[in-house]
TORPA-4810 file (N, C-alpha, C, O; in nm, 3 decimals):
<nodes>
NODE_1_-7.988_1.343_6.539_-7.926_1.474_6.543_-8.036_1.579_6.546_-8.133_1.572_6.470_X
NODE_2_-8.020_1.675_6.633_-8.114_1.785_6.645_-8.056_1.906_6.572_-7.941_1.942_6.594_X
NODE_3_-8.134_1.968_6.485_-8.090_2.087_6.413_-8.178_2.203_6.456_-8.300_2.196_6.448_X
NODE_4_-8.113_2.310_6.502_-8.184_2.427_6.551_-8.141_2.550_6.474_-8.028_2.557_6.425_X
NODE_5_-8.229_2.645_6.463_-8.196_2.773_6.403_-8.198_2.877_6.514_-8.296_2.889_6.587_X
NODE_6_-8.090_2.951_6.527_-8.078_3.056_6.627_-8.028_3.182_6.559_-7.951_3.175_6.464_X
NODE_7_-8.070_3.295_6.607_-8.024_3.424_6.556_-7.920_3.480_6.651_-7.907_3.435_6.765_X
NODE_8_-7.846_3.580_6.605_-7.747_3.645_6.690_-7.812_3.692_6.819_-7.918_3.756_6.817_X
NODE_9_-7.749_3.660_6.930_-7.801_3.695_7.061_-7.889_3.589_7.124_-7.918_3.596_7.243_X
NODE_10_-7.932_3.491_7.046_-8.016_3.384_7.100_-7.928_3.270_7.152_-7.815_3.251_7.108_X
NODE_11_-7.983_3.196_7.247_-7.907_3.089_7.313_-7.983_2.958_7.310_-8.100_2.952_7.273_X
NODE_12_-7.912_2.854_7.350_-7.975_2.726_7.378_-7.907_2.668_7.501_-7.791_2.698_7.529_X
NODE_13_-7.980_2.586_7.573_-7.930_2.527_7.697_-7.915_2.377_7.679_-7.998_2.312_7.616_X
NODE_14_-7.809_2.323_7.735_-7.786_2.179_7.738_-7.786_2.134_7.883_-7.699_2.172_7.961_X
NODE_15_-7.882_2.054_7.919_-7.890_1.995_8.051_-7.885_2.099_8.164_-7.830_2.071_8.271_X
NODE_16_-7.939_2.213_8.145_-7.945_2.321_8.244_-7.808_2.362_8.299_-7.801_2.435_8.398_X
NODE_17_-7.700_2.317_8.236_-7.566_2.349_8.285_-7.481_2.422_8.181_-7.389_2.495_8.217_X
NODE_18_-7.512_2.402_8.056_-7.431_2.458_7.948_-7.518_2.550_7.863_-7.623_2.510_7.813_X
NODE_19_-7.473_2.673_7.848_-7.546_2.772_7.768_-7.460_2.808_7.647_-7.345_2.849_7.662_X
NODE_20_-7.517_2.795_7.528_-7.448_2.829_7.404_-7.523_2.945_7.341_-7.643_2.936_7.314_X
NODE_21_-7.451_3.055_7.317_-7.512_3.176_7.262_-7.447_3.210_7.129_-7.324_3.205_7.117_X
NODE_22_-7.528_3.243_7.030_-7.476_3.288_6.902_-7.434_3.434_6.919_-7.516_3.521_6.947_X
NODE_23_-7.304_3.460_6.903_-7.250_3.594_6.920_-7.250_3.670_6.788_-7.281_3.789_6.784_X
NODE_24_-7.217_3.598_6.681_-7.208_3.662_6.549_-7.229_3.556_6.442_-7.188_3.441_6.458_X
NODE_25_-7.292_3.595_6.335_-7.314_3.504_6.224_-7.295_3.582_6.094_-7.358_3.686_6.073_X
NODE_26_-7.208_3.532_6.008_-7.187_3.594_5.877_-7.147_3.486_5.776_-7.154_3.367_5.808_X
NODE_27_-7.106_3.526_5.657_-7.075_3.428_5.553_-6.952_3.344_5.586_-6.934_3.236_5.529_X
NODE_28_-6.864_3.392_5.677_-6.746_3.316_5.718_-6.779_3.205_5.817_-6.706_3.106_5.826_X
NODE_29_-6.887_3.222_5.891_-6.922_3.122_5.991_-6.999_3.184_6.106_-7.056_3.292_6.095_X
NODE_30_-6.998_3.112_6.216_-7.074_3.152_6.334_-6.978_3.159_6.453_-6.894_3.070_6.471_X
NODE_31_-6.989_3.263_6.532_-6.913_3.273_6.657_-7.008_3.239_6.770_-7.117_3.294_6.781_X
NODE_32_-6.963_3.147_6.855_-7.044_3.101_6.966_-6.977_3.134_7.099_-6.855_3.130_7.110_X
NODE_33_-7.058_3.167_7.198_-7.010_3.181_7.336_-7.065_3.062_7.412_-7.184_3.033_7.406_X
NODE_34_-6.977_2.993_7.484_-7.019_2.874_7.558_-6.991_2.897_7.706_-6.878_2.922_7.746_X
NODE_35_-7.095_2.888_7.785_-7.085_2.902_7.930_-7.111_2.765_7.989_-7.223_2.715_7.986_X
NODE_36_-7.005_2.704_8.045_-7.016_2.568_8.097_-6.931_2.555_8.223_-6.838_2.633_8.245_X
NODE_37_-6.963_2.456_8.306_-6.880_2.431_8.425_-6.737_2.395_8.383_-6.715_2.340_8.275_X
NODE_38_-6.641_2.426_8.469_-6.500_2.400_8.439_-6.471_2.254_8.408_-6.381_2.225_8.329_X
NODE_39_-6.545_2.163_8.468_-6.517_2.021_8.448_-6.562_1.971_8.311_-6.531_1.857_8.274_X
NODE_40_-6.633_2.052_8.236_-6.678_2.014_8.102_-6.568_2.050_8.002_-6.529_2.166_7.990_X
NODE_41_-6.520_1.950_7.930_-6.417_1.972_7.829_-6.483_2.021_7.701_-6.578_1.961_7.651_X
NODE_42_-6.431_2.132_7.647_-6.485_2.188_7.523_-6.369_2.200_7.425_-6.277_2.279_7.446_X
NODE_43_-6.374_2.122_7.319_-6.268_2.122_7.218_-6.329_2.130_7.079_-6.440_2.081_7.055_X
NODE_44_-6.255_2.193_6.988_-6.297_2.191_6.848_-6.284_2.048_6.795_-6.192_1.976_6.833_X
NODE_45_-6.375_2.010_6.708_-6.378_1.873_6.657_-6.247_1.833_6.591_-6.202_1.720_6.608_X
NODE_46_-6.184_1.924_6.516_-6.060_1.888_6.448_-5.948_1.858_6.546_-5.859_1.779_6.515_X
NODE_47_-5.950_1.918_6.666_-5.850_1.886_6.767_-5.874_1.748_6.826_-5.779_1.674_6.852_X
NODE_48_-5.999_1.714_6.847_-6.033_1.581_6.898_-5.990_1.475_6.797_-5.933_1.372_6.834_X
NODE_49_-6.015_1.500_6.669_-5.975_1.405_6.564_-5.824_1.391_6.558_-5.773_1.281_6.540_X
NODE_50_-5.751_1.502_6.572_-5.605_1.497_6.570_-5.552_1.419_6.690_-5.457_1.342_6.677_X
NODE_51_-5.613_1.439_6.806_-5.571_1.364_6.926_-5.594_1.215_6.907_-5.510_1.133_6.943_X
NODE_52_-5.709_1.180_6.850_-5.738_1.038_6.824_-5.638_0.978_6.726_-5.591_0.866_6.744_X
NODE_53_-5.606_1.053_6.621_-5.510_1.005_6.522_-5.372_0.986_6.586_-5.304_0.888_6.558_X
NODE_54_-5.332_1.079_6.673_-5.203_1.067_6.741_-5.202_0.946_6.834_-5.103_0.873_6.841_X
NODE_55_-5.312_0.925_6.905_-5.320_0.809_6.994_-5.315_0.679_6.915_-5.249_0.583_6.954_X
NODE_56_-5.384_0.677_6.802_-5.384_0.558_6.716_-5.244_0.533_6.662_-5.199_0.418_6.658_X
NODE_57_-5.175_0.638_6.621_-5.039_0.623_6.569_-4.945_0.573_6.679_-4.856_0.493_6.652_X
NODE_58_-4.965_0.620_6.801_-4.880_0.577_6.912_-4.897_0.429_6.942_-4.803_0.363_6.984_X
NODE_59_-5.017_0.378_6.921_-5.044_0.236_6.946_-4.970_0.150_6.845_-4.927_0.039_6.876_X
NODE_60_-4.955_0.202_6.724_-4.895_0.124_6.615_-4.749_0.162_6.589_-4.702_0.150_6.476_X
NODE_61_-4.680_0.209_6.690_-4.541_0.249_6.674_-4.455_0.125_6.659_-4.470_0.027_6.732_X
NODE_62_-4.364_0.130_6.563_-4.267_0.023_6.543_-4.156_0.043_6.645_-4.072_0.132_6.629_X
NODE_63_-4.155_-0.037_6.750_-4.061_-0.019_6.860_-3.915_-0.029_6.815_-3.830_0.041_6.868_X
NODE_64_-3.887_-0.115_6.717_-3.749_-0.127_6.667_-3.703_0.002_6.603_-3.589_0.043_6.621_X
NODE_65_-3.791_0.067_6.526_-3.755_0.194_6.462_-3.734_0.303_6.566_-3.643_0.386_6.552_X
NODE_66_-3.815_0.303_6.670_-3.800_0.403_6.776_-3.667_0.383_6.847_-3.596_0.480_6.873_X
NODE_67_-3.633_0.258_6.879_-3.506_0.229_6.945_-3.387_0.268_6.857_-3.288_0.322_6.906_X
NODE_68_-3.398_0.241_6.727_-3.291_0.278_6.634_-3.276_0.430_6.628_-3.164_0.482_6.632_X
NODE_69_-3.387_0.501_6.620_-3.385_0.647_6.616_-3.328_0.704_6.746_-3.248_0.797_6.743_X
NODE_70_-3.369_0.648_6.860_-3.319_0.692_6.990_-3.168_0.672_6.997_-3.095_0.758_7.047_X
NODE_71_-3.121_0.559_6.948_-2.978_0.532_6.944_-2.904_0.632_6.858_-2.794_0.675_6.894_X
NODE_72_-2.962_0.670_6.744_-2.900_0.769_6.656_-2.891_0.904_6.726_-2.791_0.975_6.713_X
NODE_73_-2.992_0.939_6.800_-2.992_1.066_6.873_-2.882_1.066_6.978_-2.811_1.165_6.995_X
NODE_74_-2.868_0.956_7.050_-2.765_0.946_7.153_-2.625_0.955_7.093_-2.536_1.018_7.150_X
NODE_75_-2.606_0.893_6.976_-2.475_0.894_6.909_-2.438_1.034_6.861_-2.320_1.069_6.857_X
NODE_76_-2.537_1.115_6.825_-2.510_1.248_6.770_-2.471_1.351_6.877_-2.429_1.462_6.844_X
NODE_77_-2.484_1.314_7.005_-2.451_1.408_7.113_-2.306_1.417_7.139_-2.263_1.492_7.227_X
</nodes>
């Protein structure tokens, strides 16, 4: 892991394609501006973790419970 110190207004480059600039820094955190090609996916880590958890849960779905629930929904219409 590389750890860098940057001040407000300073940037760093990733692979000559992605520029990350520190916009603001205070006791609440850091605001970053990211300039990257459209094909580069940029997500907050907690969203990536939530997506992985959802995918993992989908893999372990109890199909019988889903079918029972689906049947209950159809009956309630």
